[in-house]
Residue, then its C-alpha position, 0 to 999 in steps of 0.5 A: x465899757x472900756x477904759x477910752x470909751x468911759x473917759x469920753x463920756x466923763x469928758x463929754x459930760x463934763x463939756x455939756x456942763x461947761x457949754x464948750x463948742x462942740x468943734x472945741x470940744x472934738x479938738x480938746x478930745x483928740x491926742x496931739x500925737x500917737x505912736x505905735x512901734x515894734x520893739x524887737x530884743x534878743x533874749x538871753x538864749x539868742x532868740x528873737x521876740x517882739x512886742x508892741x510899744x505905744x507912747x500917746x501924746x495927748x495934750x500940751x496946752x498947759x505945758x510938756x506932756x507928762x505920764x507913766x509908761x507901763x508893761x503889762x500884757x494888756x497894754x493896747x491902744x485903747x487903754x493908753x489913749x484913755x490914761x493919757x487923756x486922764x493925765x492931760x485932766x488929773x495934772x489940771x485938777x491938781x494945777x501943776x504946769x503939764x499935759x497928759x500922755x501915756x505909754x507901754x509895751x504889751x509884755x509880762x515883765x515877769x517872763x523876763x530876766x533883768x538883763x532882758x527888761x534893760x535891752x527891752x526898755x532901751x530899745x522902747x527909747x530909742x523909738x520914742x527919744x526924738x519925741x519926748x524930751x524935758x519941754x516936750x514930754x516927760x515919762x514915769x514909772x507906771x504898772x510893770x515899771x520902778x525907779x530902774x527902769x527910768x534909770x535906764x531911759x535916762x541913760x540911753x535918752x542922754x546917748x542922743x541929747x546928753x546929760x538930761x536928768x529931768x528927762x524921766x521922774x521916779x528916777x533913783x535918788x542917786x539919779x537925781x530923783x526926788x524924796x518921797x516920790x515912790x510913796x507920792x501916789x499913796x500918800x496923795x490918796x491918803x490926803x485926799x481921803x482926809x480932805x473928804x472925810x473932814x468935809x463929811x465931819x469924820x477923820x480916818x481914825x476909827x473907820x473901817x477900810x477895804x483895800x483892793x490891791x497890795x502893791x506900791x500904791x495899796x501897801x503905801x495907802x494901808x501903811x498910812x492909814x494904820x498909822x493914822x488909827x484907820x482900821x484896815x479889816x481886809x486887802x487883797x492881790x494877785x496872790x489872794x486875800x485876807x481879812x481880819x474884823x479886828x483891823x489887820x496888823x499891817x507892818x506885820x502882814x507887809x513883813x510877812x508879804x515881803x518874805x513870802x511874797x504873797x499874802x496867803x498864810x498870814x497868822x494874824x487874818x483869815x483868807x478870804x475870796x478875792x471876789x468878795x473883797x469889793x462888796x465887803x462890809x467897811x466905811x471906805x472902800x480903796x480900789x488900788x488895782x486894775x481898771x473896772x473892777x466895779x461894774x453894774x454886776x457887783x455895784x449893787x452889793x457894795x457896802x462901803x459908804x465911800x470909796x476912793x479911787x486909788x487906781x485908774x477908771x476902776x468904776x463903769x460908768x453904769x457902776x458909777x450910776x448904781x453907787x450914786x443912787x445908793x448914796x455912795x460917795x465916790x472920790x474920782x481917779x483924776x484927783x484921788x491918785x494924783x499924788x504920783x504926778x504932783x510929786x514928779x512936778x516936784x522933782x522937775x522943779x528940783x532937778x532944774x534948780x539943782x536942789x534937793x528938798x528934804x522929804x518933810x518939804x515934799x510931804x509938805x507940799x503934797x498935802x498942800x497941793x491935795x487939800x487946794x485942789x479938792x476945795x477947787x473941786x467942791x467950788x465946781x461941784x457948788x457951781x454945776x450942782x454936780x457930783x465930785x467926779x463931774x466937779x473934778x472933770x469939769x475942773x480940769x476941762x475948764x482949766x486945760x479949755x482956758x489955756x488954749x483959748x489964750x494960746x490961740x485955738x483955731x489960729 
């Protein structure tokens, strides 16, 4: 099942629990706007190349739409649509005043020089500048993009609309970015994990963790769990997987990865088959990579007691059912990885007020939002006698539905 079908299925289940009218349900599911366009640029050698770009704006009932821009070969319409919809429910779950959007280009950024990436980003911005804005749709970094990408978007947008630092979040600090933004998604995952474990009478200290994905999110999750006394026994990324039953030395592994660009040949661990990482014995499994990694083929072999969905859509619906029957507790993506968009909200608050918070305040506010959202999810679970995924979906959908009705749906 692809990401869009999976997301729609979860939404419809939540809509049934909330007893939403069928026409209203259809209206909430339908995107506000979908844009598909061509991005053609000259390469450094003078040749022309073209790529397909997307921006899907799903819902703006609770505020301006918000969502990342990703550069990845697998970017296509259904994926972008699903991620835009997830952002709508995600912003509602953590109760920040935004709707959902997503965008991207179907390309491989590693195939470009820096100057080529800049040209591609500026062309992308030219295609969407008239449908984004501080009060309309605010992009952010995602897979394959970063603070530099946001700086280029901000600069290109300013050529059409004047100086507008709040047009994007995840910017460089020098251009109005927020302290703590780089670590925000990973830190939010850890705050969410702490809330879940506390609800089960446990803490991070002393538990064993397996982390799939060692990019920005996964590396921050690993660093923060290690600092809290958690034992990370295996990690993986596209370069391979490494394990140590006594716990990996995460600072040393981060240094090794930075120097070598790979997890391979790490002295303090043994290489393992990356396909076996998801079914490795552990207390907590944290998927931080691509969607659809937990499937009906491997779900039955998962040994973790808790799964924290740091990635978007890492668990197929069939796998979800198998894992639930096994008693595995899953913390859903629309809550677990909401730290990034929460701190993006803080960044816009700072931009609009022309102030800068210190990192301690950013992190304290993030913890407060993540803890509050978990309590609200648990309340929905009790009301509708459902699991955490449906607790999060019913929370997000109900908040969007309420705002839509208050604004005058159908008028």
